[in-house]
Each structure stands twice: as structure tokens, then as C-alpha cells.
C-alpha positions in Angstrom: 49.5 -40.9 51.7 52.6 -42.4 50.0 50.7 -43.9 47.3 50.0 -40.7 46.5 45.7 -40.6 44.6 46.3 -44.6 44.4 45.7 -44.0 48.5 42.8 -44.1 50.1 40.7 -41.1 51.4 39.3 -40.7 54.6 35.6 -39.9 54.8 36.0 -36.2 55.3 38.1 -36.1 52.0 35.8 -38.3 50.1 33.1 -35.6 51.1 35.0 -32.8 50.1 35.7 -34.2 47.0 32.1 -34.8 46.1 30.9 -31.4 47.4 33.9 -29.5 45.4 34.1 -31.0 42.8 36.8 -29.7 40.0 37.6 -26.8 42.6 39.5 -29.5 44.7 42.8 -31.0 44.4 45.0 -34.1 46.3 47.3 -32.5 48.3 48.9 -34.9 48.3 49.8 -35.7 44.9 50.4 -31.4 44.8 53.6 -32.7 47.4 54.8 -35.4 45.5 54.4 -33.9 42.2 55.6 -30.4 43.0 57.1 -29.2 39.7 60.4 -27.6 39.7 60.6 -23.6 38.8 56.6 -23.0 39.4 55.0 -21.8 42.3 52.2 -24.2 44.1 49.3 -22.7 42.4 50.2 -23.3 39.1 51.6 -26.5 40.0 47.9 -27.4 41.6 46.2 -25.5 38.7 48.1 -28.3 36.1 47.3 -30.9 38.2 43.5 -30.4 38.7 43.4 -29.8 35.1 45.6 -32.7 33.3 45.9 -35.1 35.6 43.1 -38.1 36.3 42.8 -40.2 39.0 42.9 -43.4 37.0 46.7 -42.4 34.8 47.9 -39.7 37.7 51.4 -40.9 37.3 51.9 -40.9 33.3 50.0 -37.6 33.6 52.4 -36.3 35.9 54.8 -37.6 33.7 53.4 -35.9 30.7 53.0 -32.1 32.5 57.0 -32.7 33.5 58.1 -33.2 30.7 56.2 -30.6 28.9 57.7 -27.9 31.9 61.1 -29.5 31.1 60.5 -28.0 27.3 59.5 -25.3 27.7 60.1 -23.4 31.3 63.6 -21.8 30.0 66.8 -21.8 32.6 68.0 -18.0 33.1 71.4 -19.4 32.5 70.0 -20.2 28.6 68.2 -16.9 28.0 70.5 -16.1 25.4 69.9 -19.4 23.4 66.1 -18.5 23.3 66.7 -15.1 22.0 69.4 -16.4 19.3 66.2 -19.4 18.7 63.7 -16.7 18.1 66.5 -14.6 16.0 66.4 -18.2 13.6 63.4 -19.3 13.4 61.1 -16.3 14.4 59.0 -18.1 16.8 59.3 -19.6 20.5 57.0 -20.8 23.0 57.6 -20.2 26.3 56.6 -21.0 30.4 56.7 -17.6 31.8 55.1 -15.4 34.3 54.0 -12.4 31.9 52.7 -9.2 33.0 51.4 -6.6 30.5 50.7 -2.6 30.8 49.4 0.0 29.2 51.6 3.0 28.0 49.3 6.1 27.0 51.9 8.3 25.6 52.9 5.6 23.4 49.3 4.7 22.8 51.0 1.0 22.9 50.5 -2.1 25.1 53.4 -3.9 26.5 54.0 -7.1 28.1 57.4 -7.9 30.0 58.3 -11.9 29.7 61.4 -12.1 32.0 62.8 -15.2 30.3 63.6 -13.0 27.3 64.7 -9.9 29.7 62.4 -7.9 27.7 59.9 -5.4 29.0 58.5 -4.0 25.7 57.2 -7.6 23.9 53.8 -6.0 22.1 50.6 -7.6 22.8 47.1 -7.4 21.1 43.9 -5.7 22.7 42.5 -9.6 22.0 45.2 -11.3 24.3 44.5 -9.0 27.5 40.6 -9.3 26.8 41.1 -12.7 26.7 43.2 -12.8 30.4 42.7 -9.8 32.0 44.7 -11.3 34.7 47.9 -10.1 32.6 47.3 -6.2 33.7 46.5 -6.9 37.4 50.4 -8.1 38.2 50.7 -10.7 35.7 49.6 -14.7 34.9 52.0 -17.4 34.4 50.8 -19.2 31.7 52.4 -20.3 27.6 53.7 -17.5 25.3 54.4 -18.0 21.6 56.6 -15.2 20.9 56.9 -14.0 17.0 59.9 -12.1 15.7 59.4 -10.0 13.5 62.3 -7.1 12.8 60.6 -5.2 9.9 57.2 -4.6 12.4 56.0 -1.4 13.1 54.5 -1.5 16.5 58.0 -0.5 17.9 59.2 -3.3 18.9 60.2 -7.1 17.1 58.9 -9.0 19.7 54.8 -9.9 19.9 52.9 -12.2 21.8 50.8 -14.2 18.7 49.1 -16.2 21.6 48.9 -16.8 25.5 47.1 -19.8 27.6 46.9 -19.1 31.0 47.7 -22.0 33.9 45.4 -19.7 36.6 41.9 -19.8 36.3 39.4 -17.0 35.9 36.9 -15.0 37.5 35.4 -17.5 40.4 32.1 -18.0 41.3 32.0 -16.6 44.5 28.2 -17.9 45.3 29.3 -21.2 44.8 32.1 -20.6 46.9 29.4 -19.1 49.8 27.4 -22.0 49.3 29.8 -25.0 50.0 30.1 -23.5 53.6 26.7 -25.0 54.7 27.7 -28.5 53.9 30.0 -28.2 56.6 30.2 -27.9 60.3 32.6 -24.8 61.8 34.8 -27.5 63.0 35.1 -29.2 59.6 35.5 -26.1 57.4 38.3 -24.6 59.3 40.0 -27.9 58.7 39.1 -27.6 54.9 40.7 -24.0 54.9 43.7 -25.3 56.7 44.2 -28.4 53.9 43.7 -25.4 51.4 46.0 -24.4 52.3 48.9 -26.5 52.2 48.7 -28.0 56.0 47.6 -31.2 57.5 44.8 -30.4 59.9 45.4 -33.4 62.1 49.0 -32.1 62.6 47.4 -29.0 64.4 44.9 -30.5 67.2 44.4 -27.3 69.0 41.9 -25.3 67.4 43.7 -21.7 68.3 46.9 -22.9 66.6 44.5 -23.3 63.5 42.9 -19.7 63.7 46.2 -18.5 64.0 47.8 -19.9 60.9 44.8 -18.9 58.9 45.3 -15.1 60.4 47.9 -14.9 58.4 45.0 -14.6 55.3 43.4 -11.9 56.7 45.3 -9.6 54.7 44.7 -11.0 51.4 40.7 -11.1 52.6 40.4 -7.9 53.8 41.9 -4.8 52.2 44.3 -2.6 54.3 45.3 -4.4 57.1 49.2 -4.7 58.5 49.8 -7.7 60.4 53.0 -8.8 61.8 54.4 -12.0 63.2 57.5 -13.0 64.8 58.1 -16.4 65.6 61.2 -19.4 65.5 62.8 -20.2 62.5 60.7 -23.0 60.2 57.1 -22.8 61.1 56.0 -21.4 57.9 55.1 -17.6 58.2 55.4 -16.7 54.9 54.8 -19.9 53.5 51.0 -19.8 53.3 50.9 -16.2 51.7 53.8 -16.8 49.0 52.8 -19.8 47.7 48.4 -18.8 48.1 48.2 -16.3 45.5 49.8 -14.4 42.8 48.2 -11.2 44.2 50.9 -11.0 47.3 55.0 -10.2 46.6 57.5 -11.1 48.7 60.4 -9.0 49.8 63.3 -10.7 51.4 65.7 -9.1 53.0 66.8 -6.0 51.1 66.4 -2.7 51.0 63.2 -1.0 50.5 62.9 2.2 48.9 60.2 4.7 47.6 60.9 3.6 44.2 59.6 0.1 44.5 57.3 0.3 47.3 55.6 3.3 46.2 56.6 5.2 42.7 59.7 5.8 40.9 59.6 9.2 40.1 61.9 8.6 37.3 59.8 6.4 35.1 56.6 6.9 36.7 56.1 3.5 37.6 53.7 2.7 40.2 55.4 0.7 43.0 54.5 -3.0 44.2 52.4 -1.5 46.9 49.9 -0.3 43.9 50.0 -3.5 42.0 49.6 -6.7 44.7 47.0 -7.0 47.5 49.5 -7.7 49.9 53.5 -7.0 50.3 55.0 -9.4 52.6 58.5 -8.4 53.9 60.1 -11.4 55.0 63.2 -11.3 56.9 61.9 -8.1 57.9 65.2 -8.0 60.3 67.1 -8.0 57.6 65.4 -5.4 55.6 67.1 -1.5 55.0 64.6 1.3 55.3 66.7 4.0 54.9 65.3 6.7 56.5 67.2 9.8 55.0 65.0 9.0 51.7 61.6 9.2 53.1 60.6 5.2 52.9 59.1 5.0 56.9 57.3 8.5 57.1 55.2 7.4 53.4 54.8 4.1 55.0 53.3 5.0 58.1 51.1 7.7 56.4 50.1 4.5 53.9 49.5 2.3 56.5 47.3 4.7 58.4 45.3 6.0 55.1 45.4 3.4 52.4 47.4 6.5 50.3 50.9 7.9 49.4 52.5 11.0 47.7 55.1 11.0 45.6 55.9 14.2 43.9 52.5 16.0 43.4 50.6 13.0 42.9 48.5 11.2 45.6 48.1 7.2 45.0 45.6 5.1 46.5 45.9 1.2 47.4 44.2 -1.2 49.2 47.1 -3.8 49.8 48.0 -4.9 53.2 51.4 -5.3 54.9 52.6 -8.2 56.8 55.7 -8.1 58.3 57.5 -11.3 58.8 60.7 -12.6 61.1 62.4 -14.5 63.7 62.3 -14.2 67.5 64.3 -16.3 69.6 61.9 -18.5 72.1 62.2 -20.4 75.7 59.8 -22.8 75.2 56.9 -21.4 73.9 57.0 -18.0 74.5 59.5 -15.1 73.7 63.2 -15.2 74.9 63.0 -13.3 78.5 66.0 -11.2 77.4 63.7 -8.6 74.7 62.5 -5.8 76.8 59.7 -5.7 74.3 58.4 -7.8 71.1 59.5 -5.4 68.5 63.0 -5.5 69.7 63.5 -7.8 66.6 63.1 -5.9 64.4 65.4 -3.6 62.2 66.1 -0.2 64.5 64.4 1.9 61.9 61.1 0.4 62.4 61.3 1.0 66.4 58.9 4.0 66.0 55.7 4.1 68.2 53.8 5.5 65.5 54.6 2.6 63.2 54.0 0.1 65.6 50.5 1.9 66.4 49.3 0.8 62.8 49.9 -2.0 63.1 46.8 -3.7 63.4 47.6 -6.8 65.1 50.3 -9.1 66.3 50.4 -12.8 65.4 52.0 -14.9 68.1 54.2 -17.4 66.1 56.0 -18.6 69.1 52.6 -20.6 69.3 53.1 -22.1 65.6 54.9 -25.7 65.9 57.4 -25.7 63.0 57.0 -27.4 60.3 57.4 -31.0 59.0 56.6 -33.1 56.6 53.8 -34.6 58.7 52.4 -30.7 59.0 52.0 -30.6 55.1 48.4 -31.6 53.7 47.5 -35.0 52.3 44.1 -34.3 51.5 41.5 -33.1 49.2 41.5 -29.2 49.7 40.3 -26.3 47.4 43.0 -25.8 44.2 45.3 -23.1 45.5 44.9 -20.6 42.4 41.1 -21.0 43.1 41.4 -20.5 46.7 43.7 -17.5 46.3 41.4 -15.7 43.7 38.3 -16.5 45.9 39.9 -14.8 49.0 40.8 -11.8 46.9 37.1 -11.8 46.0 35.8 -11.9 49.3 37.4 -8.2 50.3 33.8 -6.4 48.4 32.3 -7.9 51.7 32.0 -5.7 54.6 31.2 -7.4 58.1 32.2 -4.3 60.2 28.9 -3.5 61.3 28.3 -7.2 63.2 31.4 -5.6 65.1 30.4 -2.7 66.1 27.4 -4.7 67.7 30.5 -5.7 70.0 31.2 -4.0 73.4 34.4 -3.5 74.4 36.1 -2.1 77.6 36.5 1.3 77.9 39.9 3.4 76.9 39.8 1.9 73.5 41.6 4.3 70.7 40.2 5.0 67.4 42.9 2.7 65.8 42.0 0.2 68.7 38.5 0.1 66.8 39.8 0.0 63.0 41.9 -2.7 63.9 39.8 -5.2 65.8 37.0 -4.3 62.7 39.3 -5.3 59.9 40.8 -8.6 61.3 37.5 -9.9 62.8 36.0 -9.1 59.2 38.6 -11.1 57.6 38.3 -13.8 60.2 34.3 -14.2 59.5 35.0 -14.3 55.7 37.8 -17.0 56.0 35.2 -18.8 58.5 32.3 -18.1 57.5 31.8 -16.5 54.2 27.8 -17.3 53.9 27.9 -14.9 57.1 26.1 -17.3 59.1 27.1 -17.7 62.8 26.3 -18.1 66.2 27.0 -15.2 68.7 29.5 -17.5 70.4 31.2 -18.3 66.9 31.1 -14.0 66.3 32.7 -13.8 69.8 35.3 -16.1 68.9 36.4 -14.0 66.0 36.1 -10.6 67.9 38.5 -12.1 71.1 41.2 -12.9 68.1 41.4 -9.7 67.3 41.3 -8.1 70.8 44.4 -10.7 71.4 46.2 -9.5 68.2 46.0 -5.9 68.9 46.4 -6.5 72.6 49.8 -7.3 71.8 50.1 -4.5 70.0 49.5 -2.4 72.5 51.2 -3.7 75.5 54.3 -3.7 73.6 53.5 0.1 73.1 53.3 0.5 77.2 57.2 -0.8 77.7 58.4 1.5 74.6 56.4 4.5 75.8 55.4 4.3 79.3 54.6 8.5 78.9 52.3 8.6 76.1 50.9 4.4 76.6 49.4 3.5 79.5 48.0 -0.2 80.5 44.1 -0.9 79.1 42.4 -4.2 78.2 40.9 -4.5 74.7 38.6 -7.0 75.1 34.9 -7.4 75.2 32.7 -7.1 77.8 29.3 -8.6 78.3 26.5 -6.2 77.9 27.4 -2.4 78.0 26.8 -0.6 80.9 29.2 1.4 83.2 32.6 0.8 81.9 31.7 -0.6 78.6 31.4 1.0 75.3 30.5 0.1 71.9 32.2 0.0 68.7 31.5 3.9 67.1 
């Protein structure tokens, strides 16, 4: 749609707009009005809140000007500090996160644009915006400088206006599902995630794309996706929720992933719902510092130990990287499909803890025509709803299915979690036919089967060929989920 909101919407988009109301945003406009320096979920929040259909061009320009005035360039950090010192007050757009220091009895905020991590913050501000304590929020922050203050820091937050929504009404979201068919809802979810449904006519491809979100809606899910370049392996998770943290190459250590023993600060896995390892082939996992051992323990149990303390986290892990292909299949030169991983991750014990392997080679490259143009859920609302759906539990419905014999406990857990996550994404109200449930479990088995098949290649003495699939009915050769 070259004219943004001036363009005619399809009958489907008009119905979506009517059903979801102010929870929706015109994705084509979000593409055109992308605000430099802000993540997608913040951009869409601003569009939904401040841009009206009738005056969208003028409104977008106003928002851009406001961002230009308040969003600091890192190169200007010292100039901002000078202005704060001279005028005693600055207003900025930034991603602010807070922590509570029980030892000092203080509440501190981190303001990246000032390179300050001890900015005072009041209980009232934290009560108004609790997300500041849950990984941080983007917003407009007013900072005051008071060198004679007795709070342990000369800087404190005078006010904070978040650019992100509060807790969503999950019952309302579930209610939206009844207005759409199974295929329409899948298209709405794909569109809300930023993709154009018409660009992916194959239902399986849409389901694979949506499966990237399973770690966000289901606790402690570990996924691997290897595929060609430019297929959007991390685009979806990176842009849909601030609860997701992306590590792009570099070094992964116990300090940044788990706990920093020097400072006592909890690492990424304790503060986020999903940790994405992008460009996994270029990520350095030093085996000498115990990172792999702790990671394997966490992937199995959701717990990790550092020093004499043990911690629990419900974070999911998403490993993403590139693999060379021949047409729509992995290149024949690979002996197994874990081969593109770094050497220290070629470990059958670790691989067995990955719940599913997404075949990224089945997903087309992302082009301009692949990006959404219709009405979808506002990304910030969408991402927060997905996190809240973690409270739902559909494992019992999966346990009523019967699987081929030879399935291990880890296979069971993987299929349960993957299927439960897919149900939340496709049928958040829990209403589905037996055929729809079978489709969900079949896809979960497919992702788990790919893990097992590679383990057979890597360690044929330990892992033997088997079929991970649903059988027609319980009987000889069939084993129900425990």
C-alpha cells in the first residue's frame, strides 16, 4: 500500500480493525514511518497513540520531530551531561530499567544515554510503571540534577512516561479469537508479527514462522533454527517484545548469562523471557569457564547454580544461525544438521535438551513484499499478551494423544511444550477440533524428530532410529504421553 492509511483496506482488514479496535495498528504505516533509533514495538505504540487516520502524515511528522528533539545520539552524551549540569534538568527518550539495592536501601535506574546506572527513582514512579523493574521500558524520562541531594546520587528521575502499554486484558484477547476462522486467525497472527500473509500461501510455512514465538508463550522452551540468510530468523522475536534479549555473536560467559559473582548481578537468563543467540556460529562459548555445563543444566531443569546459590528462571533459548542450502534443502556436504554450530556446541547432551529444530530452509527469504501491509495487533500489546499466555497450560490435552513406542522422557517434554505453545498461539481460547489438535502435535513431533535424527548420526551407539509421531489409536506399539 503505497499511500499508507489513505489506501483502501481489504474486507478482512476492515473486519480486523472493527473487532480489535484500538489494539490494532496499520502495519503498512509502521513500515513507512519507522522511527530511527526506536525498536518496532515502540514505533507502533507511538503510531497507535498519536496518529489519526485523517491527519496521519502531519501526525507522523510531529512524532518524528519530537523524537528528533529528545532521542539522544550516543556521540552527544557529554553535551547532554553538560546541559544537565548547567540547567539542572533534561528530558530524554531512552530505555530505562531499574533495580532495588537492598543493601543500601535504594532504588536505582539505569539511563543509557547518560551512561549512568545510579540514577535515583521513587517508589511512586516504580508503582506507576512496574515494567521498569521487569527488564525496563522505553519512554520519556525527565532527569533532575541536584549536587547537594542526600540520596547517594546527584541525579534522580523526576517523571517517566512509558511508550509501552500496561498489563493487557487476556480475556479480551481470547475473545477476539471467536471472530475469526482458524486460517483467518493464523493470518492475523502472521500479520501482527510483521509479515504479509499473502506472501506465504503455504500453511506449513506460516506455522513454521509462528513457531518462532513458542519460547515467548511457553516457559523454558529451547529451539534451534538454521536456515539461509535473510529469512528473518531473529526478526520476529527481536521486534515483538522487550522481554527478548538478543546476543549477536561475541562471547557468552557465566557472568553475562547467569550471575556475575563479583557484583552479584543476575544475568540475562534471569531478567528476560527469551534469550536469542543470533549468528550462533560466531558466538564464543568458552568451555573452560563452565558456560556449557551450566547452560546444559539450565536447559534441562530451568535452574542454574553460581557460587553457593541456586537460581530458577523460566526463560527460553532460541539458537539461530545460517546453513548453506541446495534449493530448499540443506547442502549435501553436511554430515549432520548441527554442523554449522560452533565446535563447543557439538555436544549430544546439549542437543538432546533442544526441544525442536525449525527447518529454516523451508522459509523463503524476506523481501519488501513479505512485510505486512494490513491491520494487526499493536506489537507492544501483542508481545505482552504472548508473555501473559505463559500462565495457560495445555499439556493435559497433549497427554491425551498416543505416540509411537520408544519415545523418551525428553521427547515427551519437548512435544508437550511445543504443542502447548502452538495451541496458545493458534487457539488462545482453547477451542479446537481433534483435527486441529492433531496438526499441532504433528508439527511438534516433526520438530523433535529432526533433533533425534541428527543425534542418531552423531552418536549411533547411543541413539537409534525411531519414529516420533502420533499413532491412530492406543494399542500395540502405541504409548500415551505420561
